[in-house]
MARVO-689693 format. One record per residue (C-alpha): y, z, x. Coordinates in steps of 0.1 Angstrom, whole numbers. Example, Ala and Ser with C-alpha at 12.3 -4.5 7.8 and 13.67 -1.06 7.14 Angstrom:
north:up:east
-45:78:123
-11:71:137
% end
This chain:
north:up:east
0:0:0
36:-8:11
68:10:2
105:-1:1
128:29:8
165:38:13
173:50:48
209:62:47
221:30:29
198:7:49
167:-7:31
134:-7:51
98:-14:42
65:-5:57
28:5:53
22:38:36
-1:58:59
-3:90:39
14:105:8
22:140:-4
41:153:-34
75:153:-16
71:128:12
53:98:27
43:87:62
53:51:66
46:28:95
72:1:101
65:-34:115
77:-22:149
49:4:149
72:33:145
61:59:120
87:77:99
87:105:74
103:94:41
112:116:12
95:106:-20
129:105:-38
141:77:-14
112:54:-22
124:27:-45
94:3:-47
57:5:-40
38:-28:-37
5:-43:-25
19:-77:-14
36:-96:2
39:-80:37
70:-59:42
88:-84:65
81:-113:41
93:-92:11
126:-83:29
133:-119:39
124:-134:5
145:-107:-13
175:-113:9
174:-150:2
170:-145:-35
199:-119:-35
223:-144:-21
217:-167:-51
223:-141:-78
256:-149:-96
274:-115:-98
295:-125:-128
264:-135:-147
246:-104:-136
275:-83:-148
274:-99:-182
236:-93:-185
238:-57:-174
236:-30:-201
266:-7:-208
249:25:-197
230:34:-166
202:10:-156
178:5:-128
176:-25:-105
142:-35:-119
157:-36:-154
184:-60:-143
158:-81:-125
139:-85:-157
170:-94:-176
184:-118:-150
152:-136:-138
125:-131:-165
105:-103:-181
78:-106:-155
102:-103:-125
81:-97:-94
86:-72:-66
107:-98:-45
130:-104:-75
133:-67:-81
142:-61:-44
167:-90:-46
184:-73:-76
185:-40:-57
201:-56:-26
226:-76:-47
237:-46:-68
240:-24:-38
262:-49:-19
286:-54:-49
303:-20:-55
333:-37:-71
309:-49:-99
284:-21:-100
288:16:-93
259:34:-77
244:62:-98
217:74:-74
180:64:-66
182:27:-77
204:35:-107
236:16:-113
264:13:-139
286:-17:-143
323:-12:-135
350:-17:-162
363:-52:-166
398:-42:-154
383:-27:-122
363:-59:-115
394:-81:-120
415:-60:-97
387:-59:-71
383:-97:-73
421:-101:-68
419:-79:-37
390:-99:-23
409:-131:-29
440:-117:-12
419:-107:18
403:-142:19
437:-159:17
450:-135:44
421:-143:66
428:-180:61
464:-174:71
453:-155:102
430:-184:111
459:-209:106
483:-188:127
457:-183:155
451:-220:156
488:-228:157
493:-203:186
463:-218:205
480:-252:202
512:-238:218
534:-232:188
545:-198:174
546:-193:136
579:-178:124
564:-146:110
549:-138:144
582:-147:161
600:-123:139
576:-94:148
570:-102:185
582:-68:198
564:-49:172
532:-68:179
533:-62:216
546:-26:217
542:-8:184
516:-29:165
503:-25:130
467:-33:139
459:-41:103
488:-66:100
479:-103:99
504:-111:125
488:-88:150
453:-100:141
464:-136:146
477:-129:181
444:-111:190
423:-139:176
444:-166:194
441:-146:227
403:-146:223
402:-183:216
426:-193:244
414:-167:269
450:-157:275
467:-123:276
490:-118:245
522:-121:266
510:-153:283
499:-167:250
533:-160:233
552:-174:263
532:-206:262
538:-208:224
576:-207:230
581:-173:214
597:-159:246
622:-182:262
643:-157:282
629:-129:303
662:-110:302
664:-112:264
628:-100:262
636:-69:282
669:-63:264
655:-68:229
624:-48:236
646:-19:247
667:-22:215
636:-24:194
622:8:208
654:29:211
680:14:187
659:-1:159
690:1:136
713:-16:161
739:-3:185
768:-3:161
785:29:150
793:40:114
830:42:106
842:73:124
875:87:134
882:111:163
888:146:150
921:161:161
924:192:183
943:215:160
950:245:182
981:245:204
971:242:241
993:253:270
1004:226:295
988:231:329
1013:232:359
992:206:379
991:169:388
955:160:383
937:129:395
903:114:387
880:94:409
858:68:391
846:32:393
870:6:379
846:-1:351
846:35:339
862:41:305
846:75:298
866:95:323
851:130:320
865:148:350
896:152:372
907:174:401
938:193:411
950:212:442
978:237:442
993:259:470
985:238:501
1001:254:532
1004:288:516
971:302:528
958:304:492
948:273:473
939:269:437
913:242:432
910:229:397
882:210:380
893:196:347
868:183:321
876:162:290
873:184:260
858:167:230
842:200:222
876:214:211
876:189:182
840:177:175
822:204:156
784:209:156
768:191:127
799:170:120
797:133:115
806:125:151
782:152:164
754:136:145
760:102:161
762:118:195
730:138:189
711:107:178
720:88:209
721:117:234
735:97:263
753:66:273
730:38:284
741:19:316
731:-15:328
747:-42:349
776:-58:330
772:-37:299
767:-2:284
759:14:251
781:44:248
771:77:233
803:78:212
824:50:197
852:37:220
880:50:196
865:85:199
861:82:236
897:71:241
910:100:221
896:125:247
892:105:280
913:117:309
935:87:312
965:86:335
999:91:321
988:115:294
986:153:290
949:155:281
931:184:264
907:198:290
883:227:298
895:237:332
880:260:358
902:271:386
889:285:419
913:305:440
903:300:476
913:311:511
927:279:525
911:284:559
877:299:551
872:286:515
862:320:504
864:322:466
887:350:456
888:344:419
877:319:392
891:314:358
884:290:329
912:278:306
916:256:276
947:236:282
965:202:283
963:187:318
987:161:331
966:133:345
988:117:372
963:90:384
929:75:378
918:66:413
891:40:416
866:44:444
856:8:446
893:1:456
896:31:479
862:33:497
874:14:527
907:32:527
898:69:520
875:76:549
864:105:570
889:94:596
919:94:573
908:126:556
903:144:589
937:133:603
921:111:629
937:80:613
968:76:591
963:83:554
985:59:535
974:65:499
982:87:469
971:124:469
963:122:506
968:160:513
949:170:481
920:147:489
919:160:525
916:196:513
890:186:487
870:168:514
870:198:537
860:220:508
832:196:498
818:197:534
819:235:533
802:237:499
775:212:510
768:231:542
765:263:522
741:247:498
720:233:526
716:269:540
702:279:507
680:248:505
666:255:540
671:220:551
699:194:550
703:168:523
695:133:536
713:102:522
701:75:545
696:50:516
726:32:502
738:30:466
740:-5:451
766:-19:427
756:-47:404
784:-71:393
780:-99:369
804:-129:372
830:-132:345
846:-111:318
826:-104:287
829:-89:252
792:-89:244
760:-81:262
749:-104:290
724:-132:283
706:-132:316
720:-164:330
751:-149:347
756:-150:385
749:-116:401
765:-99:430
748:-68:446
771:-47:467
762:-18:490
779:15:491
770:41:517
755:71:498
774:102:502
808:85:510
839:106:513
850:102:477
815:106:464
811:138:483
844:152:470
835:145:433
799:156:436
805:189:453
834:197:428
811:190:399
782:211:414
806:239:420
819:238:384
785:234:368
770:262:388
799:286:381
799:279:344
761:283:343
764:318:359
793:327:335
772:318:304
744:340:317
767:368:325
781:369:290
747:366:274
750:331:260
722:305:263
730:272:278
710:241:288
701:244:325
684:223:351
662:242:375
637:236:403
615:263:416
611:250:451
613:219:473
575:217:476
560:183:468
553:179:431
578:206:420
600:187:396
634:195:380
630:211:346
654:217:317
655:250:299
678:277:285
676:302:313
698:304:344
672:298:371
677:286:407
679:249:415
662:246:449
670:210:453
707:217:451
707:251:467
725:269:439
716:300:419
719:281:386
730:247:374
741:233:341
753:199:330
787:205:316
810:180:333
802:147:314
806:156:277
817:121:268
785:106:282
757:132:278
750:153:248
737:183:267
771:185:284
788:186:250
765:214:239
772:234:270
809:228:266
808:244:231
793:274:247
818:275:275
847:272:250
833:302:231
834:321:264
869:311:271
881:321:237
862:353:231
851:366:265
825:394:262
822:389:224
815:352:228
779:356:217
791:364:182
811:332:179
792:306:200
774:278:181
741:286:197
727:321:199
700:334:222
666:320:214
682:293:191
654:268:183
680:240:181
685:242:219
648:235:225
649:206:201
680:192:218
663:195:252
631:178:241
651:149:224
674:145:254
646:144:280
628:118:260
659:96:255
672:101:290
638:90:305
638:59:283
674:50:292
668:55:329
636:36:328
654:7:312
683:8:336
659:8:366
639:-21:350
669:-42:342
684:-36:377
651:-48:391
654:-79:369
688:-87:384
676:-80:419
648:-107:413
675:-130:399
696:-124:430
667:-134:452
663:-166:432
700:-173:431
703:-170:469
670:-187:478
659:-156:497
622:-159:507
621:-134:536
632:-97:537
631:-69:562
618:-36:549
604:-2:557
568:8:550
564:37:526
527:42:517
497:23:504
513:-10:511
545:-2:494
577:-13:512
614:-7:505
638:-36:512
665:-28:538
694:-44:519
683:-46:483
673:-19:457
637:-32:457
604:-15:462
572:-36:461
538:-41:475
533:-64:505
498:-76:515
491:-67:551
511:-35:551
484:-12:537
473:1:571
508:5:587
522:40:593
550:52:571
585:42:584
573:10:601
598:-18:601
585:-51:589
594:-86:579
578:-99:547
577:-132:529
583:-133:491
555:-155:477
562:-151:440
585:-134:415
577:-127:378
608:-119:357
587:-109:327
565:-83:344
592:-76:371
564:-80:397
570:-91:433
543:-108:454
548:-106:491
529:-108:524
535:-94:559
550:-118:584
554:-95:614
560:-59:624
594:-54:639
588:-22:658
561:-7:679
560:27:662
571:44:630
608:51:637
622:61:603
613:89:580
617:84:543
640:109:527
626:135:504
616:120:471
591:121:443
560:101:452
555:92:415
591:79:414
584:56:444
553:43:426
572:36:395
599:18:414
573:-7:427
552:-11:396
557:-41:373
572:-33:339
544:-26:314
543:-52:288
511:-42:269
510:-21:238
515:11:259
551:17:272
556:33:307
586:56:310
601:66:342
609:102:349
647:105:353
659:117:386
684:146:388
720:137:391
748:156:407
777:147:386
% end
């Protein structure tokens, strides 16, 4: 005797070897013996053989018309054998009964399963709805097939073109557009990105990187809602200073300025003046909500996406010729020893006498002119000379705490796109890459002044019991990264007891948050904790930190990637095929005169610091990859030591930009100002 039984939704048949009240021993055609519950046995038969029965029943099942079977089926519960007798004839054999079982089981939209070979036909409305759904899926599959065929032929259907960034980076894997790309990739044996490029969906590498960034970070666009800059209502005293700022010529968000009083008297008052949007913008106001959504200004060559609308920025920026509201911190110093005798924070209006531009002064304001070794024919020469001496002193003091000197033996690079523009670049512009020595005189002055102010304000907040947003680093040991938190902890990398970001409130949201806390301290002193917007253990601060770190990493990753694009474009524009470079590790090299880290074949076994010449053999503007090989080694031994840095950051600098579904985000480096 043979038996047909249900094994977890799969129908099997075999020879019955033994039978008890509750179970049977059945031998399958494979020779395997299984124990089957009696309740799962649906048919017992003498012939044909199990394999023949299953094959014959499957073939018959395919021929059963479901609409006709549904019409024949009774209204109540029925068994598959009953339907077989109604559909085929009253003497329906075991093969026909099995065929009815298979067909009923595989059509749940027509027949509902009621247990152990029992079924009940679905209501007519359910059947119609199910059939419509099946037809929609069929039509969708036909559409997927058509789109896949079109892509394989080298053309991109418009619906896929419209969703290209979503498909590549945040796909709906059930969407027909995504499925069509996957299917076309399989057929053509091409990666999705290569497939879409070949189909003409991506015509500009620059636009691809730019629009991808907007898709991921500004899905609603970069425009601002209608906003007006809130007015500062309180009367602020006028500071008796002539302040000056030092920024690049392209800077419109001028956050900070400096002043020097009392030169030649033995006691100098050194002022750091920070734009004060926090005096007007209230937490949870319309302007604050926009700033909190963006969290930072995004920078790139030739363009930027500001954190605040330009009209709002211009209301608070420290522009020359105006008395600008500011949060100022004054350090009373011994002119000779730079000993800090007192410090005071004030809310005031500061006369901005000049906006100095370092790109116009870098070759004029030098160590020689500042030290008196050469004539100083420029504005604020005495003030800049004192600020420079102070900056050198502050840097030396920090280096003592750090335990080793800061090394700036890599230059900074300026990217300039040809022509004036009122909209974002399109990627075809001519590019100039200029070199600035890192740690130049003006850079040193501004950086040390900002570190001094940020550290002092961070300590003041902690002293008065207010939380702030701090950056800290436990040590300079490899792998110990800079962290953000609400406690005043040491920053080993800078050599200060604590460090906040509070000097760029027009460009970074955490600076604006810290400025609100500092304003509360300036207004209320020891009772500031009662009036400050953020109290100790305020959960909002942790939310702000989390959001800021995520956004800042994405923005920095994009800036690094798009600068790498322009560097590759510069190589093409200038026909450069050979570069000199320093070996870093694992075949990575850093170009001597360009902001470019890449792998060069043949450099894998060379010691760190080796100087080499490499040949560029290929550039890919889409993946931002550089292909290069070693030409020759230019030195006999490793002569240069790489400055301290994060190994992960070096790897990220050399890696091609990820263009698969996953998105790689670079870790933001700490900044000094």
